[in-house]
C-alpha positions in Angstrom: -106.5 20.5 73.9 -109.1 21.0 71.1 -108.2 22.9 68.1 -111.3 24.5 68.0 -111.0 27.6 70.3 -113.3 30.6 70.7 -112.3 34.1 72.0 -114.0 35.1 75.3 -111.6 38.1 76.3 -108.4 39.9 75.8 -105.6 40.5 78.5 -105.2 44.2 78.4 -103.1 44.6 81.5 -102.1 43.5 85.0 -103.6 44.4 88.2 -101.7 44.9 91.4 -98.8 42.9 92.6 -100.2 39.4 93.4 -100.6 38.0 89.7 -104.2 39.3 88.8 -104.7 40.3 85.0 -107.4 42.8 83.7 -109.5 41.2 81.0 -111.8 42.9 78.6 -114.7 40.5 78.1 -115.9 39.4 74.5 -118.6 37.3 75.1 -121.9 37.5 76.3 -121.6 34.8 79.0 -118.9 36.6 80.9 -120.3 35.5 84.6 -119.8 31.9 83.1 -116.7 32.0 81.4 -114.6 33.8 84.3 -116.3 31.8 87.2 -113.9 30.1 89.6 -112.7 26.8 88.0 -113.5 27.9 84.2 -111.0 26.1 82.2 -109.7 28.8 79.5 -106.6 28.9 77.1 -104.1 31.5 76.9 -103.4 32.3 73.2 -100.5 34.5 71.8 -102.1 36.0 68.7 -98.8 36.8 67.4 -96.8 33.6 67.7 -100.0 31.4 68.2 -98.7 30.0 71.3 -101.2 28.5 73.6 -101.6 26.7 76.9 -104.4 25.8 79.2 -105.4 27.9 82.4 -107.8 27.5 85.2 -109.5 30.6 87.1 -108.9 30.5 90.8 -110.7 33.6 91.3 -112.5 36.5 89.4 -114.6 39.7 89.7 -116.2 42.3 87.7 -114.7 45.6 87.8 -115.4 48.7 85.6 -116.7 46.7 82.6 -113.6 44.3 82.8 -112.8 41.1 85.0 -109.9 41.1 87.3 -109.1 37.7 87.2 -106.4 35.4 89.1 -105.4 32.1 87.4 -104.0 28.9 89.2 -100.3 28.8 89.4 -99.8 32.6 88.9 -98.8 34.4 92.3 -96.8 37.5 91.4 -97.0 40.3 88.8 -93.5 39.1 87.1 -95.7 36.0 86.5 -98.1 37.7 84.2 -97.0 40.6 83.1 -95.8 38.9 79.6 -99.0 37.9 78.9 -100.6 41.3 78.1 -102.3 41.5 74.7 -102.8 37.9 74.6 -106.3 36.4 74.4 -108.5 34.1 76.4 -110.4 31.3 74.5 -112.8 28.7 75.4 -112.5 25.0 73.8 -115.5 24.2 71.9 -116.4 21.3 74.5 -116.8 24.1 77.1 -119.3 26.1 74.9 -123.0 26.4 76.1 -125.8 25.0 74.3 -128.1 28.0 73.1 -131.9 28.2 72.5 -132.9 28.0 69.0 -133.0 31.7 68.3 -129.7 32.4 69.8 -126.2 32.4 68.1 -122.8 32.5 68.8 -120.9 35.6 66.9 -118.6 32.7 65.3 -121.7 31.3 63.6 -123.2 34.2 62.3 -120.0 35.8 60.9 -119.2 34.7 57.4 -123.0 33.9 56.7 -124.4 35.0 53.4 -127.5 37.2 53.4 -130.1 37.4 51.1 -133.2 39.3 51.0 -137.0 37.8 51.3 -137.0 38.6 47.3 -133.9 36.6 46.6 -131.3 39.4 46.1 -127.8 38.5 47.1 -127.0 41.2 49.5 -123.2 40.1 50.8 -121.6 38.4 53.6 -121.6 39.4 57.3 -118.2 40.6 58.6 -118.9 41.8 62.1 -121.5 42.2 64.6 -121.7 45.3 66.6 -123.4 45.9 70.3 -124.1 49.4 70.2 -127.2 49.4 72.8 -130.7 47.9 72.4 -130.0 45.6 69.7 -126.9 44.1 67.8 -126.1 45.3 64.5 -124.9 42.8 61.9 -122.4 44.4 59.4 -122.7 43.3 56.0 -119.9 43.6 53.3 -121.6 43.9 49.9 -119.6 43.0 46.5 -119.9 46.8 45.6 -117.4 47.6 48.5 -120.3 49.5 50.7 -121.6 47.9 54.0 -124.8 47.3 55.1 -125.9 47.7 58.6 -129.0 45.2 59.6 -130.3 45.7 63.2 -131.1 42.4 64.7 -134.8 42.9 65.0 -137.6 40.3 64.0 -139.0 42.8 61.3 -135.5 42.6 59.7 -133.6 39.3 60.4 -136.4 36.8 59.1 -134.4 33.3 58.9 -131.1 32.3 60.4 -129.4 29.3 59.2 -126.0 28.6 60.7 -125.6 25.1 59.1 -126.1 26.4 55.5 -124.4 29.8 56.6 -127.3 31.7 55.2 -129.4 34.5 56.5 -132.7 35.6 55.2 -133.9 39.4 55.5 -136.5 41.7 54.8 -135.0 45.1 53.7 -136.7 47.8 55.2 -136.8 51.0 53.4 -133.3 53.1 53.7 -131.2 50.1 54.7 -129.5 49.9 51.6 -128.9 53.7 51.1 
């Protein structure tokens, strides 16, 4: 098993008596990640216990996924995994177009303005609606919320972990 794992969901509860689990997806590619035959990894966030699993069947239900994994046939087999994370190995990550990024590539990037001012470090990505919002922690302790739109995000270099932005009026207030 590869050491580089990326979170794609969280096990929030069981579903029924036949070993199904309710998964809250934490990925933009939920249909691919939770497709029949997908290889994922169960990870206990408290003890870092992990082991591979394969999806037998899955369906979307109320913004969650109901998933049955191979080898689990009863509620007693899966109940202990509530609260665990579902991760994907790096080898199963999809290749993205040039203007799209995985969250883990953006979080931790340094942000500088188009005038050369250091703004801070991206700590979180929010998805409130029409576009994502990148949360930047400033050295002063305040946060800046940057909408992921062409007028604000000018350049993203994931290799250098650097994002160049144009600060529209009011963004630093």
